[in-house]
Steps between C-alpha positions, in 0.01 A plus 500: 500500500628176344518512123319214328724365226337404169483128430758365255363386164561130571347528847197679351455219246513239777252702707253526211536129411437401860181707510378350173562144614354569845182633337470178298586270790258661745224493237564129436574375851376766744694716744690197637670434165862390531744792511777265383290418193439869432874568514576202274240609242644853507848356429656619828607345829284511812754739655426754228128473572559561871726798429212667319218361716610394851168325573203353316289793625751749356460337159120496527493858624694615194261315269185619676578855612380667179187282496405590857585867448268497197218357713552776758485762223188336356329521839569872513366547147182304578409747774364714215261221395135602539397172666701429819417129528566435130835679536596286798399181323697599189810565712476171686442316174816650350694425816379141487627468144837647602549271799375193317792503257719267707369210706556579867525876447160560660617345827837676481330837449268440797796413722702801379221741601551408866879457498695827499827311450378363165656643185147511357353690795549856372343450158222277640424750777489796259259303282282415801492862620394624155224237487378591847385840367270318257363291787434802720333693218265208423405484869453877524271494197294222659575246227720267707417342835640732769662218698725378215874572526764523230689205650185286490446587134858408415462166677177436309680588177779259583244227573315568173827496308600164646155343463449641149801307383319176590187578295470370143552751223633857510365784713448301821645768727290774337178302548578429865594862559167614351316265737700630796417860412129431480517394864711803595260762364328717756153350552312780324711448185454124468305375204168339589421158351254507211144510630598618849263758652623858510571677827 
């Protein structure tokens, strides 16, 4: 087995500075932010950036791995929630907040889920698999339409995240997601309009 050598102190400082500046750059300019600018702001050459992160996806994967792993863990924890549909909605809402951090991350995450060669595939896939248990439980309990798939829900989340960013004021994605979920409820669980006859 090959021994992994610890990073030298100066290399570790460069690595941490690159991550800090990448976080800022992606938040300001989206996932297509200039890697040359990130290196310059970190006070290193572009060659140093590529030694640590050979591709843009490698840099993003390092920044996002913990965030996606946390969403997978949250999905597992929410399986103990008494209300299956509320648990699923809470998970998707948190995932939407996590993927809405950088402009363009929603699309990148969607692409990574279907591309096994992507550096983001493993963490995205683990997150999806954990969420799928929430989907299946909500369907088993009769709270979610039986024909809905996890992939469809993720696509709807991505659409709500993108569209919510074009609505005035905060909370646009959450409002759109609430509207989507009202349509996804199993028919017997949908709220009737005020004044509608029972039965």
